[in-house]
N, CA, C and O atoms as a MOPAC input file, in Angstrom:
PM7 MOZYME 1SCF
protein

 N    101.74900 1    45.97600 1   -17.43200 1
 C    101.24400 1    46.86200 1   -17.50700 1
 C    101.29700 1    47.46200 1   -16.29700 1
 O    101.54200 1    46.74300 1   -15.32800 1
 N    101.13700 1    48.52500 1   -16.15000 1
 C    101.22100 1    49.24900 1   -14.91000 1
 C     99.67200 1    49.21200 1   -13.93900 1
 O     98.52000 1    49.23000 1   -14.37400 1
 N     99.87000 1    49.18800 1   -13.34500 1
 C     98.58900 1    49.40200 1   -11.98000 1
 C     97.79800 1    50.46300 1   -12.34800 1
 O     96.57100 1    50.38700 1   -12.41000 1
 N     98.70500 1    51.86600 1   -12.70100 1
 C     97.49800 1    52.48500 1   -13.03000 1
 C     97.35100 1    52.94800 1   -14.39000 1
 O     97.21500 1    54.08200 1   -14.84900 1
 N     97.41700 1    51.71400 1   -14.97300 1
 C     96.59900 1    51.13400 1   -16.26000 1
 C     95.65100 1    50.30700 1   -16.19200 1
 O     94.70500 1    50.27200 1   -16.97900 1
 N     95.80100 1    49.67300 1   -15.37800 1
 C     95.12600 1    48.20600 1   -15.13900 1
 C     93.60700 1    49.80100 1   -14.34300 1
 O     92.54800 1    50.16800 1   -14.85200 1
 N     94.10800 1    50.13100 1   -13.38200 1
 C     92.83500 1    50.74600 1   -12.80000 1
 C     91.71000 1    52.02100 1   -13.64700 1
 O     90.72700 1    52.63700 1   -13.23600 1
 N     92.34300 1    52.00900 1   -14.80400 1
 C     92.08300 1    53.10900 1   -15.86200 1
 C     91.00400 1    52.27800 1   -16.49600 1
 O     89.80600 1    52.49300 1   -16.68000 1
 N     92.21600 1    50.71200 1   -16.92500 1
 C     90.92700 1    50.39200 1   -17.26500 1
 C     89.76000 1    49.40400 1   -17.17400 1
 O     89.06300 1    49.01500 1   -18.11100 1
 N     89.68100 1    49.10400 1   -16.03000 1
 C     88.54200 1    49.84000 1   -14.85800 1
 C     87.37000 1    50.66600 1   -15.26200 1
 O     86.18700 1    50.64600 1   -15.60300 1
 N     88.21500 1    51.26500 1   -15.06500 1
 C     87.14600 1    52.55500 1   -14.92300 1
 C     86.28000 1    52.65200 1   -16.35100 1
 O     85.06000 1    52.53300 1   -16.24000 1
 N     86.66800 1    52.79700 1   -17.27500 1
 C     86.13200 1    52.70100 1   -18.95100 1
 C     85.07900 1    51.86100 1   -18.96900 1
 O     83.91500 1    52.17800 1   -19.21500 1
 N     85.78600 1    50.00600 1   -18.51800 1
 C     84.62600 1    49.02100 1   -18.73500 1
 C     83.48100 1    49.27000 1   -18.29700 1
 O     83.07800 1    49.62300 1   -17.18900 1
 N     82.89900 1    49.02200 1   -19.41900 1
 C     81.16000 1    49.33600 1   -19.57100 1
 C     80.85700 1    48.19300 1   -18.26000 1
 O     81.36100 1    47.08500 1   -18.07700 1
 N     79.59100 1    49.12000 1   -17.26100 1
 C     79.38800 1    48.35700 1   -16.30100 1
 C     78.40100 1    47.34400 1   -16.86100 1
 O     78.52100 1    46.23100 1   -16.34700 1
 N     77.10600 1    47.49600 1   -18.13300 1
 C     76.69400 1    46.82700 1   -18.37900 1
 C     77.37700 1    45.78900 1   -19.28100 1
 O     76.47400 1    45.32100 1   -19.97300 1
 N     78.70000 1    45.12900 1   -19.64500 1
 C     79.83800 1    44.22900 1   -19.67900 1
 C     79.51600 1    43.62200 1   -18.67300 1
 O     78.83300 1    42.62400 1   -18.90300 1
 N     79.87400 1    43.95400 1   -16.99200 1
 C     80.14600 1    43.26100 1   -15.78200 1
 C     78.90100 1    42.94600 1   -15.17800 1
 O     78.63200 1    42.18700 1   -14.24800 1
 N     78.25500 1    43.61300 1   -15.82500 1
 C     76.47500 1    43.52200 1   -14.92700 1
 C     76.14700 1    42.03500 1   -15.35600 1
 O     76.26200 1    41.42700 1   -14.29200 1
 N     75.90900 1    41.40200 1   -16.02600 1
 C     75.85700 1    39.70200 1   -16.11900 1
 C     76.49900 1    38.82800 1   -15.78000 1
 O     76.13600 1    37.65600 1   -15.68500 1
 N     77.98000 1    39.45700 1   -15.45200 1
 C     78.48700 1    38.72900 1   -14.24500 1
 C     77.97600 1    38.40400 1   -13.01000 1
 O     77.82900 1    37.19600 1   -12.82600 1
 N     77.58300 1    39.32800 1   -11.88000 1
 C     76.98000 1    39.78300 1   -11.38900 1
 C     76.14500 1    39.17900 1   -10.68300 1
 O     75.90100 1    39.00300 1    -9.49000 1
 N     75.46100 1    38.68300 1   -12.41000 1
 C     73.56500 1    37.98800 1   -12.06100 1
 C     74.64000 1    36.64000 1   -12.34800 1
 O     74.72700 1    35.80100 1   -11.45100 1
 N     75.04100 1    36.55100 1   -12.97700 1
 C     75.28900 1    34.77600 1   -13.23400 1
 C     76.08500 1    33.91900 1   -11.96900 1
 O     76.05600 1    32.68900 1   -11.99000 1
 N     77.11100 1    34.97900 1   -10.38400 1
 C     77.69800 1    34.46900 1    -9.95600 1
 C     76.61300 1    34.13800 1    -8.52800 1
 O     76.75900 1    33.28700 1    -7.65100 1
 N     75.51700 1    35.16000 1    -8.70700 1
 C     74.35300 1    35.08200 1    -7.97100 1
 C     73.73800 1    34.04800 1    -8.42800 1
 O     73.44900 1    33.13300 1    -7.65700 1
 N     73.50000 1    34.00400 1    -9.42900 1
 C     72.30200 1    32.53600 1    -9.72600 1
 C     72.76000 1    31.76200 1    -9.47600 1
 O     72.05200 1    30.88500 1    -8.98100 1
 N     74.44700 1    31.43500 1    -9.62800 1
 C     75.19800 1    29.68500 1    -9.87400 1
 C     74.87900 1    29.09200 1    -7.58100 1
 O     74.85200 1    27.95700 1    -7.10700 1
 N     74.73000 1    30.34000 1    -6.91500 1
 C     74.53900 1    30.10000 1    -6.27900 1
 C     73.01100 1    30.21000 1    -5.71900 1
 O     72.98800 1    30.75500 1    -4.61500 1
 N     71.90900 1    29.88100 1    -6.14100 1
 C     70.38900 1    30.19700 1    -5.67700 1
 C     70.11900 1    31.18600 1    -5.75800 1
 O     68.88900 1    31.17800 1    -5.72100 1
 N     70.62300 1    32.65200 1    -5.90500 1
 C     70.20100 1    33.70500 1    -5.60700 1
 C     69.01500 1    34.39700 1    -6.85600 1
 O     68.09800 1    33.92600 1    -7.53000 1
 N     69.60700 1    35.66200 1    -6.69900 1
 C     68.67500 1    36.00200 1    -7.66500 1
 C     68.94100 1    37.28000 1    -8.56900 1
 O     69.64000 1    38.23600 1    -8.23600 1
 N     68.45100 1    37.17200 1    -9.43600 1
 C     68.54800 1    39.01800 1   -10.37200 1
 C     68.41000 1    40.10000 1    -9.72200 1
 O     69.14500 1    41.08500 1    -9.64900 1
 N     66.80600 1    39.71700 1    -8.95600 1
 C     66.59000 1    41.05600 1    -8.23400 1
 C     67.13500 1    41.34100 1    -7.14700 1
 O     67.25100 1    42.49700 1    -6.74100 1
 N     67.62500 1    40.10400 1    -6.40900 1
 C     68.72500 1    40.91800 1    -4.97700 1
 C     69.95700 1    40.90800 1    -5.61600 1
 O     70.91400 1    40.61400 1    -4.89900 1
 N     70.17600 1    41.15600 1    -6.78700 1
 C     71.43300 1    41.66600 1    -7.73200 1
 C     70.99900 1    43.12800 1    -7.74500 1
 O     71.72600 1    43.88100 1    -7.09800 1
 N     70.12000 1    43.58000 1    -8.26100 1
 C     69.32800 1    44.81500 1    -8.50400 1
 C     69.27000 1    45.67500 1    -7.36200 1
 O     69.57900 1    46.85800 1    -7.21800 1
 N     68.68300 1    44.59200 1    -6.38100 1
 C     68.37600 1    46.03100 1    -4.97200 1
 C     69.78800 1    46.04900 1    -4.14300 1
 O     69.88300 1    46.93200 1    -3.29000 1
 N     70.78300 1    45.24600 1    -4.29500 1
 C     72.10400 1    45.87300 1    -3.97100 1
 C     72.18900 1    46.57500 1    -4.48500 1
 O     71.93200 1    47.62400 1    -3.89400 1
 N     72.46500 1    46.67700 1    -5.50000 1
 C     72.81000 1    47.87900 1    -6.20100 1
 C     72.44200 1    49.21200 1    -6.45700 1
 O     73.19300 1    50.11000 1    -6.83700 1
 N     70.94600 1    49.29700 1    -6.16800 1
 C     70.21000 1    50.17200 1    -5.53500 1
 C     70.23100 1    50.38600 1    -4.96700 1
 O     69.52000 1    51.39100 1    -4.93600 1
 N     70.89000 1    50.08800 1    -3.51400 1
 C     70.47700 1    50.15700 1    -2.39200 1
 C     71.90600 1    51.31400 1    -2.22500 1
 O     71.74700 1    52.44500 1    -1.76600 1
 N     73.22900 1    50.80100 1    -2.67300 1
 C     74.57400 1    50.62800 1    -2.99500 1
 C     74.81000 1    52.76900 1    -3.33400 1
 O     75.26500 1    53.71800 1    -2.69500 1
 N     74.11300 1    52.53000 1    -4.80000 1
 C     74.11300 1    53.93100 1    -5.79900 1
 C     73.14100 1    54.69000 1    -5.34500 1
 O     73.51800 1    55.74400 1    -4.83300 1
 N     71.23600 1    54.35600 1    -5.38700 1
 C     70.83600 1    54.93400 1    -5.35900 1
 C     69.86600 1    55.24500 1    -6.53600 1
 O     69.30200 1    56.33100 1    -6.67200 1
 N     69.76200 1    54.43500 1    -7.17100 1
 C     69.59700 1    54.47100 1    -8.43700 1
 C     68.46400 1    53.87000 1    -8.69900 1
 O     68.46000 1    52.71000 1    -8.28400 1
 N     67.37900 1    54.24100 1    -9.28900 1
 C     65.91100 1    53.08600 1    -9.44000 1
 C     65.91300 1    52.71200 1   -11.02400 1
 O     66.58200 1    53.19000 1   -11.94100 1
 N     64.91600 1    51.67500 1   -11.01800 1
 C     64.94300 1    50.67400 1   -12.64900 1
 C     65.38700 1    51.84100 1   -13.31000 1
 O     66.50000 1    52.29500 1   -13.57800 1
 N     64.07900 1    52.25300 1   -13.52500 1
 C     64.63300 1    53.33900 1   -14.76500 1
 C     66.14200 1    54.06500 1   -15.36300 1
 O     66.72000 1    54.40500 1   -16.39500 1
 N     66.28500 1    54.00400 1   -13.73400 1
 C     67.86000 1    54.77800 1   -14.46500 1
 C     69.04100 1    53.99500 1   -14.30300 1
 O     70.21100 1    54.22700 1   -14.60500 1
 N     68.42300 1    52.90400 1   -13.69800 1
 C     69.62400 1    51.73900 1   -13.87000 1
 C     69.48200 1    51.24400 1   -15.10300 1
 O     70.42800 1    50.60100 1   -15.55600 1
 N     68.34800 1    51.41900 1   -15.86900 1
 C     67.87900 1    50.26400 1   -17.21600 1
 C     68.98200 1    51.77600 1   -18.33300 1
 O     69.94900 1    51.61800 1   -19.07900 1
 N     68.48300 1    52.63700 1   -18.06900 1
 C     69.11500 1    53.84400 1   -19.03800 1
 C     70.48200 1    53.68400 1   -19.35800 1
 O     70.94000 1    53.77300 1   -20.49800 1
 N     71.45900 1    53.32300 1   -17.79800 1
 C     72.79600 1    52.98900 1   -17.69600 1
 C     73.39800 1    51.80100 1   -18.68700 1
 O     74.45100 1    51.88000 1   -19.32000 1
 N     72.44400 1    50.64100 1   -18.66800 1
 C     72.98200 1    49.64400 1   -19.15400 1
 C     72.78800 1    49.49300 1   -20.58600 1
 O     73.46500 1    48.74900 1   -21.29600 1
 N     71.80000 1    50.25600 1   -20.99000 1
 C     70.92800 1    50.81600 1   -22.30300 1
 C     72.19900 1    51.43900 1   -23.21300 1
 O     72.57700 1    51.11000 1   -24.33800 1
 N     72.74200 1    52.51800 1   -22.24700 1
 C     74.19400 1    53.00600 1   -22.80300 1
 C     75.43100 1    52.63000 1   -22.59100 1
 O     76.45600 1    53.19500 1   -22.97500 1
 N     75.32000 1    51.63400 1   -21.95200 1
 C     77.30300 1    50.98300 1   -21.80900 1
 C     78.05500 1    52.27200 1   -20.88900 1
 O     79.18600 1    52.66000 1   -21.18200 1
 N     77.15900 1    52.94400 1   -19.59600 1
 C     77.72300 1    54.14400 1   -19.35400 1
 C     78.99800 1    53.16300 1   -18.87200 1
 O     78.76900 1    51.95400 1   -18.83400 1
 N     80.41000 1    53.67500 1   -18.48100 1
 C     81.43200 1    52.95300 1   -17.71300 1
 C     81.06100 1    53.45500 1   -16.04300 1
 O     80.30900 1    54.17900 1   -15.39100 1
 N     82.36700 1    52.33200 1   -15.90100 1
 C     82.47200 1    52.51300 1   -14.28000 1
 C     81.89700 1    54.17700 1   -13.35300 1
 O     80.96300 1    54.64500 1   -12.70000 1
 N     83.54400 1    54.58600 1   -14.03500 1
 C     83.72300 1    56.06000 1   -13.87000 1
 C     82.13600 1    56.83300 1   -13.77100 1
 O     81.59500 1    57.45800 1   -12.85900 1
 N     81.74200 1    56.50300 1   -15.01100 1
 C     80.63800 1    57.90800 1   -15.00600 1
 C     79.58600 1    56.95300 1   -14.27700 1
 O     79.41500 1    57.32400 1   -13.11500 1
 N     78.68100 1    55.61000 1   -14.69200 1
 C     77.54800 1    55.08000 1   -13.59900 1
 C     77.93800 1    55.33200 1   -11.62500 1
 O     77.19800 1    55.04900 1   -10.68300 1
 N     79.16400 1    55.86700 1   -11.59600 1
 C     79.75000 1    55.92100 1   -10.24800 1
 C     79.26700 1    56.97300 1    -9.54700 1
 O     78.54500 1    57.07100 1    -8.55500 1
 N     80.12100 1    58.17500 1   -10.67200 1
 C     79.61200 1    59.28400 1   -11.04200 1
 C     78.12200 1    59.65600 1   -10.22100 1
 O     77.70800 1    59.91500 1    -9.09100 1
 N     77.67600 1    59.50000 1   -11.52900 1
 C     76.63900 1    59.71700 1   -11.97600 1
 C     75.28600 1    59.19000 1   -10.61700 1
 O     74.09100 1    59.22300 1   -10.91200 1
 N     75.69000 1    58.81900 1    -9.43900 1
 C     74.30200 1    57.51800 1    -9.16000 1
 C     74.23300 1    58.56700 1    -7.73700 1
 O     75.02300 1    58.84900 1    -6.83600 1
 N     72.51300 1    59.04100 1    -8.17500 1
 C     71.94900 1    59.14300 1    -7.16600 1
 C     72.94600 1    59.51900 1    -5.56500 1
 O     73.60700 1    60.52600 1    -5.31500 1
 N     72.74700 1    58.46400 1    -4.83600 1
 C     73.06800 1    58.85300 1    -3.86800 1
 C     74.50400 1    57.83900 1    -3.18600 1
 O     74.48100 1    56.90500 1    -3.98700 1
 N     75.14100 1    57.66700 1    -2.65200 1
 C     75.74700 1    55.89100 1    -2.73600 1
 C     75.45400 1    56.22900 1    -1.39300 1
 O     75.37000 1    57.36500 1    -0.92700 1
 N     75.23100 1    54.60200 1    -0.51700 1
 C     74.28500 1    54.40200 1     0.80400 1
 C     75.33900 1    54.87500 1     2.03400 1
 O     76.45700 1    54.36100 1     2.06900 1
 N     74.94500 1    55.86500 1     3.03300 1
 C     75.77500 1    56.81100 1     4.21500 1
 C     76.08300 1    55.50500 1     5.24100 1
 O     76.65700 1    55.62800 1     6.32300 1
 N     75.55500 1    54.14700 1     4.65200 1
 C     75.89600 1    52.62800 1     5.48000 1
 C     77.74200 1    51.92900 1     4.76300 1
 O     78.45300 1    51.11100 1     5.34600 1
 N     78.06100 1    52.65400 1     3.31500 1
 C     79.00600 1    52.01300 1     2.79700 1
 C     80.35300 1    52.04000 1     3.49200 1
 O     81.39800 1    51.68700 1     2.94500 1
 N     80.24700 1    52.51500 1     4.81900 1
 C     81.74600 1    52.54700 1     5.50100 1
 C     81.25800 1    51.05900 1     6.77900 1
 O     81.99100 1    50.85000 1     7.74500 1
 N     80.19200 1    50.34200 1     6.57900 1
 C     79.75800 1    49.46500 1     7.71100 1
 C     79.84300 1    47.92200 1     6.65900 1
 O     79.43500 1    46.81100 1     6.99600 1
 N     80.54100 1    48.32300 1     5.25600 1
 C     81.34300 1    47.20000 1     4.62400 1
 C     82.56300 1    46.91400 1     4.68100 1
 O     83.32900 1    47.56900 1     3.97400 1
 N     83.15400 1    45.72400 1     5.64400 1
 C     84.54000 1    45.68700 1     5.09600 1
 C     84.71900 1    44.24600 1     4.89800 1
 O     83.76600 1    43.46800 1     4.94000 1
 N     86.19700 1    43.79900 1     4.63600 1
 C     86.67800 1    43.02300 1     4.82000 1
 C     87.06900 1    42.64100 1     2.70400 1
 O     86.89400 1    43.27900 1     1.66600 1
 N     87.65600 1    41.23000 1     3.07800 1
 C     88.65200 1    41.38200 1     1.75800 1
 C     88.42700 1    41.31000 1     0.54600 1
 O     87.98000 1    40.19900 1     0.26300 1
 N     88.57500 1    42.30200 1    -0.73200 1
 C     88.41500 1    41.67700 1    -2.12300 1
 C     88.87800 1    41.14500 1    -3.00400 1
 O     89.94600 1    41.33500 1    -2.42300 1
 N     89.10800 1    40.72500 1    -3.72700 1
 C     89.95300 1    40.51700 1    -5.00300 1
 C     92.10400 1    41.19500 1    -3.22600 1
 O     92.81600 1    42.13700 1    -2.87700 1
 N     91.88100 1    39.97700 1    -3.02600 1
 C     93.22300 1    39.77000 1    -1.67600 1
 C     93.13500 1    41.92800 1    -1.50300 1
 O     94.20000 1    42.53400 1    -1.62100 1
 N     92.35000 1    42.41000 1    -1.34700 1
 C     92.21700 1    44.32100 1    -1.07200 1
 C     91.04200 1    44.28000 1     0.32800 1
 O     89.85600 1    43.97000 1     0.20800 1
 N     91.91200 1    44.78200 1     1.99100 1
 C     90.84200 1    45.20700 1     2.31400 1
 C     89.97500 1    46.77900 1     1.91200 1
 O     90.36800 1    47.94300 1     1.84000 1
 N     88.65800 1    46.12900 1     1.71200 1
 C     87.53700 1    46.97900 1     1.14800 1
 C     87.24100 1    48.90000 1     1.42900 1
 O     86.89900 1    49.93500 1     0.85600 1
 N     87.79600 1    48.18500 1     3.08700 1
 C     87.62300 1    49.97200 1     4.21700 1
 C     88.97500 1    50.48700 1     3.61800 1
 O     88.71200 1    51.43100 1     2.87200 1
 N     90.53300 1    50.19400 1     3.66100 1
 C     91.33300 1    50.34100 1     2.77900 1
 C     91.52000 1    51.10800 1     1.92100 1
 O     92.05700 1    52.19400 1     2.13800 1
 N     91.18000 1    50.78000 1     0.91900 1
 C     90.48900 1    51.39600 1    -0.21200 1
 C     91.31600 1    52.38100 1    -0.48600 1
 O     92.19300 1    51.82200 1     0.17300 1
 N     92.07400 1    53.75900 1    -1.01700 1
 C     92.24400 1    54.94100 1    -0.94700 1
 C     91.79000 1    55.51900 1    -2.09500 1
 O     91.31000 1    56.65100 1    -2.02200 1
 N     91.85000 1    54.96300 1    -3.12500 1
 C     91.41900 1    55.42000 1    -4.62600 1
 C     89.42000 1    55.33000 1    -4.68100 1
 O     88.91300 1    54.46500 1    -5.39500 1
 N     88.75200 1    56.04300 1    -4.08200 1
 C     87.18000 1    56.24400 1    -4.06600 1
 C     86.89500 1    55.25400 1    -4.79400 1
 O     86.69300 1    54.11000 1    -4.38900 1
 N     86.85700 1    55.69200 1    -6.09600 1
 C     85.99600 1    54.88400 1    -7.34500 1
 C     86.82600 1    53.32600 1    -7.14600 1
 O     86.36700 1    52.23500 1    -7.48400 1
 N     87.45200 1    53.44800 1    -6.84400 1
 C     88.08200 1    52.09400 1    -6.82800 1
 C     87.15500 1    50.91800 1    -6.01600 1
 O     86.86600 1    49.73300 1    -6.17700 1
 N     86.84100 1    52.14500 1    -4.91700 1
 C     86.27400 1    51.60400 1    -3.61600 1
 C     84.87700 1    51.23400 1    -3.76500 1
 O     84.45100 1    50.19300 1    -3.26500 1
 N     84.35500 1    51.80000 1    -4.23600 1
 C     83.62000 1    51.91500 1    -4.54600 1
 C     82.59800 1    51.10800 1    -4.87900 1
 O     81.52300 1    50.94200 1    -4.30300 1
 N     83.18800 1    50.43600 1    -6.23200 1
 C     83.71000 1    48.98200 1    -7.30100 1
 C     83.42400 1    48.24000 1    -6.81700 1
 O     82.37200 1    47.63600 1    -7.02600 1
 N     84.66900 1    47.84400 1    -5.52600 1
 C     84.97000 1    46.54500 1    -5.01500 1
 C     84.00300 1    46.94300 1    -3.90200 1
 O     84.53300 1    46.27200 1    -3.01600 1
 N     82.88600 1    47.59200 1    -3.23900 1
 C     82.09700 1    47.57200 1    -2.18800 1
 C     81.07400 1    46.49100 1    -2.64200 1
 O     80.37300 1    45.66800 1    -2.05300 1
 N     81.32100 1    46.89900 1    -4.15300 1
 C     79.92200 1    46.54500 1    -5.21400 1
 C     80.40300 1    44.93400 1    -5.26200 1
 O     79.67600 1    44.02900 1    -4.85300 1
 N     81.76500 1    44.71600 1    -5.83600 1
 C     82.54500 1    43.57800 1    -5.42500 1
 C     81.50300 1    42.40700 1    -4.24600 1
 O     80.49700 1    41.71800 1    -4.41000 1
 N     82.41900 1    42.69300 1    -3.08700 1
 C     82.07000 1    42.62000 1    -1.91600 1
 C     80.80600 1    42.37100 1    -1.92500 1
 O     80.71800 1    41.17700 1    -2.20900 1
 N     79.46900 1    42.93100 1    -1.73700 1
 C     78.12400 1    42.99700 1    -1.74500 1
 C     77.71400 1    41.70200 1    -2.46200 1
 O     77.05600 1    40.90700 1    -1.79100 1
 N     78.08100 1    41.29700 1    -4.04600 1
 C     78.00000 1    40.57400 1    -4.80700 1
 C     78.00200 1    39.04300 1    -4.31700 1
 O     77.18600 1    38.13000 1    -4.19000 1
 N     79.77200 1    39.33700 1    -4.05200 1
 C     80.11600 1    38.42300 1    -3.06700 1
 C     79.62800 1    37.52000 1    -2.08000 1
 O     79.58900 1    36.29000 1    -2.10300 1
 N     79.16200 1    38.55400 1    -0.97100 1
 C     78.41500 1    38.32200 1     0.03800 1
 C     77.27300 1    37.82700 1    -0.65900 1
 O     77.46400 1    36.62400 1    -0.83900 1
 N     75.90900 1    38.26600 1    -1.25400 1
 C     74.64100 1    37.65000 1    -1.72600 1
 C     75.33600 1    36.01000 1    -2.34500 1
 O     75.21400 1    35.06000 1    -1.57200 1
 N     75.91600 1    35.80200 1    -3.48600 1
 C     76.78500 1    33.94100 1    -3.54300 1
 C     77.31700 1    33.59300 1    -2.30400 1
 O     77.83400 1    32.47800 1    -2.23300 1
 N     77.30900 1    34.06500 1    -1.64200 1
 C     78.00300 1    32.67400 1    -0.60600 1
 C     76.91600 1    32.34700 1     0.99000 1
 O     77.01900 1    32.03600 1     2.17700 1
 N     76.05500 1    32.64300 1     0.08700 1
 C     74.78700 1    32.83700 1     1.49700 1
 C     73.89300 1    34.00800 1     2.56100 1
 O     73.03000 1    33.92600 1     3.43500 1
 N     74.42900 1    34.74500 1     2.10700 1
 C     74.23000 1    35.74700 1     3.48700 1
 C     73.00900 1    36.36500 1     3.27900 1
 O     72.69200 1    36.78200 1     2.16500 1
 N     72.41500 1    36.44400 1     4.08800 1
 C     70.95000 1    37.50600 1     4.29700 1
 C     70.64500 1    38.95300 1     3.80500 1
 O     71.34500 1    39.94500 1     4.00700 1
 N     69.64200 1    38.89800 1     3.22000 1
 C     69.56500 1    40.07200 1     2.65800 1
 C     70.43100 1    41.51900 1     3.72600 1
 O     71.20500 1    42.41400 1     3.38900 1
 N     69.84000 1    41.15500 1     5.01400 1
 C     69.25700 1    41.69600 1     5.75800 1
 C     70.63700 1    43.03000 1     6.02100 1
 O     70.77000 1    44.24500 1     5.87900 1
 N     71.60800 1    41.59700 1     6.57300 1
 C     73.24600 1    41.95100 1     6.60700 1
 C     74.10400 1    42.22200 1     5.65700 1
 O     75.26300 1    42.62000 1     5.78200 1
 N     73.33600 1    41.93300 1     4.42100 1
 C     74.58100 1    43.08100 1     2.74500 1
 C     74.07300 1    44.14800 1     3.21700 1
 O     74.76300 1    45.04200 1     3.70700 1
 N     72.37700 1    44.20000 1     3.09700 1
 C     72.47500 1    45.76800 1     3.25600 1
 C     72.61200 1    46.16400 1     4.24600 1
 O     72.03600 1    47.24900 1     4.32700 1
 N     73.42200 1    45.69900 1     5.76700 1
 C     73.34700 1    46.83100 1     6.46000 1
 C     73.21500 1    47.60700 1     6.96300 1
 O     73.75800 1    48.70400 1     7.09300 1
 N     71.52300 1    46.53400 1     7.76500 1
 C     70.26900 1    46.79100 1     8.13000 1
 C     70.79100 1    47.05200 1     9.52200 1
 O     70.01500 1    47.37200 1    10.42300 1

């Protein structure tokens, strides 16, 4: 399968299908669903009500990020490697946003303080 097909497959995945994995990863390391939500809200600008709507409607990643009220202005401060790629060097904008989220959840699971994760 080509890389382009893999990328398209990720974009079409339901955010609601991946969300429980984010929570599970965090909880396994003693973190909470609330912290996962706080990270998602910080990154995307969603509030609880709007976020819940996307979960219930099984919005795919492409639409989830396209409809995000505001990607946080400090995302450029998110750096490092996730899935073998440096997040700051990913050229495909949507994939970069997805990897930003992966990176933030990863930092949460590794025990980083929320203040550092949210680039305050």
